[in-house]
N, C-alpha and C positions, 0 to 999 in steps of 0.2 A: 277529341277536343279540337275542332277546326272550323274555320269559316271557308266557304267556297265561293268562287267566282261564277259567272253565268255559265261557263262551259264545264263546271264541275271541278276545276282545278282548285287545290287548296290555296288560300290567300297567302301571298308571299310574306306577310308579317307573322305567320304562324310556322313554327318549326316543323320540318318534314317528319320528324319523329312523332308528331302528334297527329298527322293527317290520317293515318290508318285507323285511328280510334273513333272517327266519326264525329258529326256535328254536335252530338249530345254530350260528349265527354266534358267539354268546358263547363257545362251546367252541373254535371256530377261533381267536378272539382270545386265549383263555387258553393254548392250546398254543403258538401262535407267540410270544407275548410271554414265556412261560416259557422257551422255547428261547433267545430273545434274551438274557434275563437270565442264564440258566445259562451261556452261552458267555462272556459278559462277566465273570462272577465266577470261572469256571474259570481265565480268563486272569489274574486277580488273584493267583493262588497257584501257577500251573503252573510258573513259573520258579524258585520256591523250591527245589524238588527238582532241577530241571534245570540250575541255575547252574554246578555243577562241570563238566558236559559242555559247556556253552556256552562257558565260558571256556577250556577245553582246545581247543575247536574253533576259537576265534579266537586261540589261542596267547597268552593273557594270564593272568598270575597275579593273581587277585583279592585275595590277602592282602598283596600289596605295598602299603606305605603310600600310594604315589601312585595306586594303582588302587582304593582303597576307595570313592572317590566314584563310580566307574563301577558298582561293586557296589551301592551304595545307590540310585543313580538307576535302575538296571535294576529294582530291587524297588519303589521308591517313585514313579517318574515316572508310571507308568500310574495309580496311585491318586491322585496329586496332580491330574492333569488332569481326571479324572472328578469329583473333589470340586469343582473350580473351575467346571466348565462345566455341570453338570446343571441349575442354576437357570436360567441363560440359555437353555438349550435347551428347558426346560419352558415358559418364557415364549414362545419362538419357536414351539413347537408349538401353544400357545393361539392365536397370531396367524395362522399359515400352515397349520395342519393337523397334528394329532398323528400320524396315520398316515403322512403324507408325510414328516415328520421322522424317524419311527421307521424307515421303510423306507430312507431315506437313511443312517441310522446303521448298518444292517446292511451296506449297500454299502460305506461307508467302512471299517468294521471289517474286511471281507473283503479289500479292496484292500491294506490295510497288513499284514494277516496274510500275504498273498502276498509282499510286499516283505520282511517279516521272514524268511520261509522261504527266500528266494533270496539271503540274505546271503553275499557272497563275500570281503568285506574281513577283514583280520586286525589284531591289535594294537589300538592306540588308535583307529584309524579304524574297525575293526569294532565296538568298544564304542560309539563315538559314533553310528554308523549304527543299531545296535540300540536305543539309548536314544531316538534321534529317531523311529524308526518305532514304538516302543512308545508314545511320547507321542501321535503322530498316530493310532495304533490306539485310544488312549484317547478321542480325540474321537468316534470312532464309538461306543465304549462309552457315553460320556456321552449321546449322542443316544438310544441304546436305553434306558438307565436312566431318563432324564428323561421319556420319553413312554409307557413300557410300563404303568406304574401308572395313568396317566390313561386310557389306552385301555381297560384292564380295568374301571375304574370307570364309564366311559361304557357299556360293553358289558353289565354285569351289573346287575340290580335291587338295591336296597339290602339286601334280605333274603338275598341270595346273595353279596354282595361279600366277606364275611369268608372264605368258603370259597375264592373265586377268588384274592383277594389273599394268602391263607394259602399256597396252593400256589405262587404266584409268589414270595412272599418267602422261603419255605423253599428254593425252588430257588436263590435268590440266596445264601443262607447255606450251603447244602449244596455249591454250586459251588466255594466257596473251599476246601473240604476234598477234593472230588473232584479238583480240580486237582493236589493233592499226589500222588495215586495215578497220575493220567494222566501227569504229568511224570516220575514215578519209573519208569514202565514204558517210556515212549517214549525218553527222553533217552539211556539206555545203548545203545539200538539205533542211533539217529542223532539228534543234537540238533536238526536241522532239522525233525524230525517234531513237535516241541513246538509249532511255529508252523503247520505244514501241517495238523495235525488240525483247526484252526478253519476252514480254507478251504472244504471241502465243506459244512460246517454253515452257514457264512456265505452261500455261494452259494444253497443250498437255502432258507435263511431269507429271503433277499432276494427271490427269485422268488416264494415263497409269500406273503410280505407284500404284494408288488406286485399279485398277482392276486386275493388272497383278503380282505385287510383293506380295510375301507371307512372313509371319513371320516364318523364319526357325531357329531362335535361341531361346534357352531357356531363359526366363526372370528370372532374379535373384533379389530376394528381397533385399531391402536396403533402406537407407534413404538418402535424399539429404544432402550433406555435406555443410551446409550453411556457417560455418566459413571458410572452405577451399575455397568455391566459392568467398566469399567476399574478403578475403585477396589476393587471386590470381588475381581477377579482379582489385582491387585497385592497387596492386603492379605493374602488367603488364601495365595497362593503364597509371600509373604515369611514368614508364620508357619510354613508347612509346611517351607520350606527351613531355617528356623531350627531346627525340630525334627529334621530330617534330619541337619544338620551338628552338632547338639548332642550326638549320641551318638558322634561321632568324637573321638579324642584331640586335645588342643590344648596345645602347649608341654609342660610337665611334668605336665599334668593328665590324668586318665584319661578325661575327657569334655570337650566343648567348650562347656559352658554359660557359661563366663566369656569366651569368645572375643568380641572386638569385632564380628566379622562376625555371629555368632549373636545377640548382643544387639541389633544394629542391625536384623536381620531380624525378631526377635520384637517389639521395642518399636515399630519403624517399621510393621510389619504391623498391630499392634493400633491404632495411630493412624490408619492409612489405612482400616481397617475402621470406625472411629468416624466418619470422614468419609463413608464409604459409607452408614452409617445416616442421617446428616444429609441426604445427597443424596436417599435414598429417601423421606424424609418430605416432600420439596418437589417432586419431578418429577411430571408428570401421568401418566406411564405407567411406574411403577417395575418393575424386574425382580424385586424381592424385596417381596412384598406384606406389609408390616408390619402392615396392618390385620387380616390373618388371625390375628395373635396376640391379637386381641380375642376370638377364639373359644376358650373354655376347653379344649375337647377337643383342638383343634389344638395349643395351647400345651403342655398337659400331656403329650399323646402324643408330641410331638417332644422334650420334655425327657427323657422315659423312653427314647425311641428313641436319643437321643444318649448317654445314660449306659450303656445296655445295650451299644451299639457300643464305648464306651470300655472297658467291662469285658471284652468278648468279643474286640475287635480284635487285641490282642497275644497272645491265648491260644494261637493256633496256633504262634507263634514260641517261646513258652515250652515248649510240649509237644514241638515238634520238637527243640529244644536238649536238653531233658530226655531224650528217647528216643535221639536220635542221639549225644549226647556222653557219656551215662552208662549208661542202662539197656540198650540194645541191645548195645553192646560187652561189657558185663558178662555178657550172656546168650549170648555166642558168635557175634555177628554182626560181620563185617568192616566197617570204617569206610566202605568204598566202597559197601556194600550198605545202609547204614543209612537213606539218604534214602527209598528205596522202602519199606522195612519200617516206617519211621515213619508213612508215609501209610496203610499197611495196618492198623497197630495203632490208628490213630485212627478207623477205620470206625465203631465204636459211637457216636461223637459224631454222625456224619452220619445214622446210622440213627435216632437219637433225634429229630433235626430232621425227617426225612422222615415219621415217624409222627405226631408231635405237631402239626405245622403245619396240615395240612388238617383234622384232627379239631378242634383248638381254633378254627379259623376257622368251621367248621360250627356248633359249639356257641355261639360268641359271636354268630353271626347270630341265634340263638334266645334267648339269655339275657343278652346284653350283654357288653361287653369288660372291664369293670372288674376283676372278680375273677380272670378267667383271666390277664390281663396282670400284675396284681399278684402273683398266686400263682406265675406262672412266674418272675418276678424273685426272689421269696423262695426258691424251690427252687434257682435258679441260685446265689444267694449262699451257700446251705448247701453246695452241691456244691463251690464254690470253696474254702470254708473246710475242707471235708473233704479235698480234694486237698492243701491246705497242711500237713495233719497226717500225710500218708502218708510213710513212709520213702522216701528217694531211690531205694533199690533195692526198689521196691514189688512185692507179688504182683499179677500182671497181671489176674486175674479181678476183684479189687476195683477196680483202676484202670479196667477196662473198664466196670464197673457205674457208677462215678462219671462217666465220659465219657458214657455213655448217659443218665444222669439229667440231666446238664448240657445235652445235646442236646434232651431232652424239655422241659426247662424253658425253653430259648431258643425252641423251637418253640411252646410254650404261650403265650409272650409275644408273639412276632413277629406272628402272624396277626391277633389281636384288635387289637393296637396299630396296625398298618397300616390295617386296615379302619376303625377309629375315626377316625383322622386323615383319611382320604379321604372318609368319610361326613360329616365335619363342615364341609367347605368347599363353597362354591358351585360348580356345574358349570363355570362360565366360567373358574374359576381352578384347575382340577384339575391342569393341566400345571405351572403355577408351584408349586403346593403339593407335587406329587410331586417336583419338582426340589429344593425346599427340604428336604424330608425326606431325599432321597438325599444332599444336601450334608452334612447333620448326620451321617448314618451314615458316609459315606466320610471326611469330615474327622476324625471321632472315631476312625476306624480308624487313620489315619496318626498322629494324636496318641497313640493308645494304644500303637502300636509304639514311639514315642519314650519314653513313660513306662515301659513294661515293660522295655525294654532298659536304661534308666537305673537302674531299681531292681535289676535283675540285676547290672549293672556295679558299683553301690554295694556290694551284698552280696559280690561277688567281690573287689573292691578292698581290702576290709578284712582278708581272711584268705588270699586266694589267693597273694600274693607269698611269704609265709612258708612256706606249704605247698609251693609250687613249688621254692623254694630248698632246703628240707630234703630233699624227695624226690629232686631231681636230684643234689645232692651226695652223697646216700646211695648212689647208683648209679654213682658215679665221674665224674660230669660236673664239669669244673674249676669252681672257685668263681666265677671271674670270668665264665665263660659262664653259669653258673646264675644269678648275680646280674643279669646283663644281661637274661636271659629273664624273670626274676621281676619286673623293673621294667617290662616291656612292658605296655601298656594291656590290660585284660581283654577289650576288644572283639575283639582279634585271636583270642583263644582261643574266644570265642563264635562268631565268623564261621567259624572253622575247623570247629567242631562243626556249625554250621548247614549248611555246604556239604558235609559228609561227608568232610572231610579228616582224616587222622590228626594230631591237634593236636601231639603231642610230636615226631613225625617232621617236621612242618612247621616247628616252632619251632627245633629243633636243627639240622636239615640233615644231609646225608650226611657232611660233614667231622667234626663233633663226634661223631656216632654211630660213626664209624670209630675215634676216639680211645679210646672207653670199652670197646671190645672187643665181640665178637659176642654173648656171653651177656647182658651188660648192655643192649646195643642192642636185642636181641630182647625183653627184659623191658620196657624203656622204651616201646617202640612196640607192645607187646602190648595185649590187650583189657582188662586189669585195672588197669594202673598209673595211667593218666590218669583213668578213671572214679572210682577210689577216692580219688585225690588231690583231685579237684574236688568230690566229693560234699558235703563239709561246707560249703565256701564257697558252693556253688550253692544249698544248702538255705536259707541266710540270705536271699539275694536272692529265691528262689522264694517263701518265705512272705510276704515284703513285697509282692511283685507280686500274689499271689493274694488277700491281704488287701485290697489296693486294689480289685481286681475285685469282691470281695464287697461292699465299701462302695458302689461304683457301682451294683450291682444292688439293694441295699437302698434307696438313694435313688430309683432308677427305680421300685421297687415303690410307694413313697409317692406319686410323681408319677402313677402309673397309677391310684391311688385317686381322683384328681381328674379323670381322663380322661373320665369319664362323668357328671360333675356336671350338674345341671339348669341350663340357661341362664337368666340373668335376663331379665326382660321387656325391658330396654334392649338386651341383647345380641341377643335374639330379633328385636326390631324392626329392628336394624341388619342382621342376617342376612336378614330378610325383605325389606328394601330391595334387597339384592343378588339374592336368589332370584327376586324378582318380575321381574327383567330377563332371566331365563333361559327364553325361550319354548320352547327345545328340550326342556325338562323338564316342560312343562305340558300337561295333557290337558283337553279340553273336558268339560263335564258331560254324562254319558250320559243322565241322567234328572232330572226335577224333584226338588228336595230335598224330602223328606217333612217334614211338620210333626210335632209331638208325637203319639206314638201310632201313627205310620205304620209300615208293614212294615219290619223291620230289615235287609232285603236289597234292594240295587239293583244291577242290572247284573251279578249273579253274585257280588258281594262284600258281606260284612256291613258295613253303615253304622255308623260309630262316631260321627261328628259330622255334623250337617246344619243348614242355616239359610240366612240371607240376609245380604248385605252391602249396607249403605245408605250413600249419600253424606251429607255434613254437612246437606244439605237434605232428607234422608230419601228421596231418589229412589234407585232401584236403581243400584248401582255395579259397574263392571267391576273385578275384583280377582283376584289370584292368592292361593290359600289353600295353606298348608303346615302339615302336621300333624307336630310334632316330639315324640318320646317323651322319657321322663325321663332317657335317656342322651345326649340332645342329637342323636340321629340322626333323619333324615327318615323318617317312616312312610308318608306319602302326599302328593300334591300335586294340585291341581285349579284350575280357574278358574270364575268365576261364569257363569251363562247370562244371557240378556237381562233376566231379572227379578231378577238379583242373587242367585239361589239356587245352592247348592253342596252336594256331599256329599263326605265324606272317609272312608276306610276304614282301620282298624288291623289288618285280617286276623284279627279275633276276639280280639285281645289286650287284656286289661284293664290299667288303670293310669292314671297321670297323664300328660296330654299338654298341649302348648302349640299353640294355633291362631294362626297368624300370617296376617294379612290385609294384602296389599300392593297398593295401588291401581295400576291400569294407567295408563300414560301419565305425563305430568309435570304433573298438576293440582295443586290446592292441598291435597288430602287427604293426611294422614300415615299411615304404616303403623300397624297396631294389633295387639295380641297379648293373648290371654286364656287362662287355664288352665281345663282341663276334666278331669273324672275319668270314664273309660269303664269301665263295669262290666256289660257284657252288653247293655244297651239303648241305642239311639241317643240321643245328647245333642243337644238343639236349641239352637243359638246364633245370635242375631241381633246383628250388630255394626254400630254407627253410627260411621262414620269421623269423625275430628276434623279441623279445619282445621290445616294445617301451620303451625307457629310461624314468624313472620317473623324473618329473620336480622337481628341488630343491625347498624346501619350504622357 
């Protein structure tokens, strides 16, 4: 995995440990990690369409009040465990080898996919088995997600990372929508196939990773931060459990946000997470590197990433309910077939992702991430608002265009955002940084589901009871029965639509339908009654949810504008201190540094900056030099020769740069940073290092 210069030397932005693997290795790393991320994210959504067949297979009614928890944890358990563990596994990858942990993740994921596929239990025992195996499968998924981004960042030079991470991140987003189609196709044939489909991919990916992926990063000694891991896991699990149970009915309330259990989970979880932050500020080897938030691009990029996931995460649930509960039945589709067709009708969204991701990654490598990421979020916000103004019974061509635009916008944002985040952090902390980023995205997705469901339920709760009561009594349903059904929490109706059940048939049951007569029963359970009944109430909640998504995207766009801000000298020096310890990223000087007026080419690359580094006594100093562009991204790195000379290249790109000099070893000299403007000719810079300030006693 290397790129070479014209004379065959490896590019200075690629670790020497990678050079001997050849130019094809980076593409091997890209294809394998993309396959890993794709299978993990496909499994995040594959159950949504398959749940009716799975529950029929284990002989359990998911809409019974006592079974709703099973339903929620089958959907959410996998997401929760990946959100909780990715930071820890990123840190473990930095310590014990990213490729080793990634390959282990493929193996763990495969083993528990097999155990899911061979489920033989039924009833409550079957549901508990499936939930447990899904949680353990999520451990493998967390290992894959935590280390794939870091492996790619190690494999690709900085000027190609946007393209590589773009392909990888778009696979992650597209996988969540491809899962809908795959689940819809396989589940009606045999629900076990929903889990079996991952097995051959997992076996192949494990073998491929074992034999083809190499450990290209330097392992860094450290200890597991047990207190940090425990407080983080307890706090985050508590918050996510509170969100999960908050959308369930409680007492006489349509949702459970006032439930003591939910309040304890939410408040207690936030308190424990506050304790986690305090722990991380004091331990020697933290799992969550809070110091990374001192890097502006990392902080701004993650804020934008979190907000985009918050806006996008619940989108597929909203669209599925919209299509399955209203639009598809009104256009002649049976309720049983709506899950599959909902996935098919959402294909334009996936196509938009697949087109925009690699293209925006390639362009951001050349022109910077700021405007692509911000522009993507602005377009996404506009598409959400436009969807909010569509009639509930929309014309599909217009809906498909808006889906494609939303997919293009999310793809336009995702690749530059991910590349900017990973380019901004030191190589030794890429695993931890990738885990932190994945935690923000996965945690926001779970939070988004709770928020979107809550908004839909609020919209339905205000008008649906009256509409249900009037519609049912108008078709001969006894008033007491209609009143009882109208008072049921709207979540039951939403879950029925989500699972592809006929909502009215499910709510009334065969006994009541027999009382009203065959003609009224046929009308009540037909394709028009329920969709027309729910359209008005659904539109209220829908507009609220899509408005929230648009606001999230607008704030993400603002955060993205800060993503590529120039680092301050203080930030650059702190970053230089960290960079200087990463010997795996440093190349020796290939030729003596030219003085003023010397030839502008050395070693096949145009020289942007050249000069000498001197110690405080003006003797030649051993130092690491890093050239950082005005977007905060590393352009080149080198170390001085015996005479203190160095050269740095910007690949012919003009602009403002920061030269960071970090002394080798643990002497008394402090890092130094200076700004230069490159405009065609080499800039000569001599830096005299200063004595490190003594720490106060």
